[in-house]
C-alpha positions in Angstrom: 8.2 -46.5 17.6 5.2 -44.3 17.9 3.4 -46.7 20.3 3.4 -46.1 23.9 4.3 -49.7 24.6 7.8 -49.1 23.0 8.7 -46.6 25.8 7.2 -49.0 28.4 9.7 -51.7 27.2 12.6 -49.2 27.3 11.6 -48.3 30.9 11.3 -52.1 31.9 14.9 -52.8 30.3 16.5 -49.8 32.1 14.9 -50.6 35.5 16.0 -54.3 35.2 19.5 -53.3 34.2 19.5 -50.9 37.2 18.6 -53.8 39.5 21.3 -56.0 38.2 24.1 -53.7 38.3 23.3 -51.9 41.5 25.0 -54.6 43.7 28.2 -54.3 41.5 28.7 -50.6 42.0 29.6 -49.4 45.4 31.9 -46.5 44.5 31.1 -43.1 43.0 30.3 -43.3 39.3 32.1 -40.6 36.9 29.3 -39.1 35.0 31.1 -36.3 33.1 34.6 -35.8 31.7 36.4 -32.8 30.0 37.8 -32.7 26.5 41.1 -34.1 27.9 39.1 -37.3 29.0 39.6 -36.1 32.6 36.6 -36.9 35.0 35.4 -33.7 36.5 32.0 -34.8 37.9 31.1 -37.7 40.0 27.8 -39.2 41.4 27.0 -41.7 44.1 25.7 -45.0 43.3 22.2 -44.0 44.1 22.2 -40.9 42.0 23.8 -42.8 38.9 21.8 -46.0 39.2 18.5 -45.4 40.6 17.5 -41.9 39.7 17.6 -42.1 35.9 15.0 -45.0 35.8 12.7 -42.9 38.1 13.1 -39.7 35.9 12.5 -41.8 32.7 9.2 -43.3 34.4 8.1 -39.7 35.4 8.6 -38.4 31.9 6.5 -41.4 30.5 3.7 -40.9 33.1 3.3 -37.4 32.3 3.0 -38.0 28.6 0.6 -40.7 29.4 -1.5 -38.6 31.6 -1.8 -35.8 29.1 -3.2 -38.1 26.6 -7.0 -37.4 26.3 -9.5 -40.2 26.9 -12.0 -39.1 24.4 -12.0 -40.1 20.7 -9.3 -38.4 18.9 -9.6 -36.8 15.3 -7.2 -37.5 12.4 -5.2 -34.4 13.4 -5.2 -35.2 17.0 -4.0 -39.0 16.3 -1.2 -37.5 14.1 0.0 -35.3 16.8 -0.3 -38.1 19.3 1.9 -40.3 17.2 4.6 -37.7 16.5 4.8 -36.8 20.2 5.3 -40.4 21.2 7.9 -40.9 18.5 10.0 -38.1 19.9 9.4 -39.2 23.4 10.4 -42.8 22.6 13.4 -41.7 20.7 14.5 -39.6 23.5 14.0 -42.4 26.0 16.0 -44.8 23.9 18.9 -42.3 23.6 18.8 -41.7 27.5 18.8 -45.5 27.7 21.8 -45.9 25.7 23.7 -43.3 27.5 22.6 -44.6 30.9 23.8 -48.2 29.9 27.1 -46.7 28.6 27.6 -44.5 31.7 27.4 -47.6 34.0 29.3 -49.7 31.7 32.3 -47.5 31.9 32.2 -47.9 35.6 32.1 -51.8 35.1 34.7 -51.7 32.4 32.6 -52.5 29.4 32.8 -49.2 27.7 35.9 -47.2 27.1 34.2 -43.9 26.1 30.7 -42.8 26.7 30.8 -40.2 23.8 30.9 -43.1 21.3 27.5 -44.5 22.7 26.0 -40.9 22.5 27.1 -40.4 18.9 26.0 -43.9 18.0 22.5 -43.3 19.7 22.2 -40.0 18.0 23.0 -41.7 14.5 20.4 -44.4 15.2 18.0 -41.8 16.0 18.5 -40.0 12.7 18.1 -43.3 10.9 14.6 -43.8 12.6 13.5 -40.3 11.8 14.3 -40.9 8.1 11.6 -43.5 7.9 8.9 -41.1 9.1 10.1 -37.9 7.0 7.9 -38.8 3.9 4.9 -39.0 6.1 5.1 -35.5 7.8 2.7 -32.9 6.7 3.3 -29.3 5.7 0.8 -27.8 8.0 2.6 -29.3 11.3 5.8 -28.4 12.7 7.7 -31.4 11.8 9.8 -31.5 8.8 12.2 -29.5 6.3 10.3 -26.3 6.9 11.9 -23.9 4.5 10.1 -21.0 2.8 10.6 -23.0 -0.4 8.9 -26.3 0.8 6.0 -24.5 2.3 5.3 -22.5 -0.8 4.3 -25.5 -2.8 3.0 -29.1 -1.6 4.9 -30.8 -4.7 8.0 -29.3 -3.4 7.4 -30.5 0.1 6.9 -34.1 -0.9 9.9 -34.2 -3.2 12.1 -32.6 -0.7 10.8 -35.2 2.1 11.5 -38.2 -0.2 14.9 -37.1 -0.7 15.3 -36.2 3.0 14.4 -39.8 3.7 17.5 -41.0 2.1 19.9 -38.1 3.1 18.9 -38.7 6.9 19.5 -42.4 6.3 23.0 -42.0 4.8 23.7 -39.3 7.3 22.6 -41.4 10.2 24.9 -44.3 8.8 27.8 -41.9 8.6 27.3 -40.8 12.4 27.1 -44.4 13.5 30.3 -45.1 11.6 31.8 -42.0 13.2 31.3 -43.4 16.6 33.8 -46.2 16.1 36.6 -43.8 14.8 39.3 -42.0 16.8 39.4 -38.3 17.3 39.3 -36.1 15.3 37.8 -38.3 12.5 35.0 -38.9 14.9 33.9 -35.6 15.2 34.4 -34.6 11.4 32.5 -37.6 10.0 29.6 -37.2 12.4 29.3 -33.4 11.6 29.6 -34.2 8.0 26.8 -36.8 8.3 24.5 -34.2 10.0 25.2 -31.4 7.7 24.4 -34.0 4.8 21.3 -35.0 6.3 19.9 -31.5 6.7 21.7 -29.5 4.1 21.0 -31.7 1.0 17.2 -31.5 1.3 17.3 -27.8 2.2 19.5 -27.0 -0.8 17.4 -29.1 -2.9 14.1 -27.6 -2.0 15.4 -24.2 -3.2 16.7 -25.3 -6.5 13.5 -27.2 -7.4 11.5 -24.0 -6.1 13.6 -21.7 -8.4 13.0 -24.2 -11.4 9.3 -24.1 -10.9 9.2 -20.2 -10.6 11.2 -19.9 -14.0 8.7 -22.3 -15.6 5.8 -20.4 -14.2 7.3 -16.9 -15.4 7.9 -18.2 -18.9 4.3 -19.1 -19.1 
């Protein structure tokens, strides 16, 4: 997921899908709907099918052009991997939304929101794999005053966050298949659990360590 080739594969899949469905869609494509499931924004076939792959390719090329040609230090390699991770996850989410959007016009998908929630849940699961590897001096991670105060607390918190993000992501994925309002409630619960559990845990172990320190 941190490789630049992953993003290139996504772009290739989106482009091939666009070429495949373009002859089948000759009418305006609904791209947004209200809470009452009423379409309130339309796009021409060119805008809905051709422009998104072009925009994705431009983002990828900008990221590729910003990569220095010289040898990267360990710190720069870490930043490079994290940057590609978030770019590739973003491209993957856009890809799912793009396919779902056109799939609704072709009669494959009933609700685009389901695909969006599912993509967000999968991104949360992927992020859970990388959380134990993040470093405290970088911007990524559960950055509370308590995790930043101690490297041990940081490691314990992010090992727990790995599982809370995994479970939370699975809950969000399951929520995408439910009906309203259960879909919204379960997806929000999954998100709150993913972030809230390690945050609260970091405070309690910090307070426990502070009590031990004051006793000494």
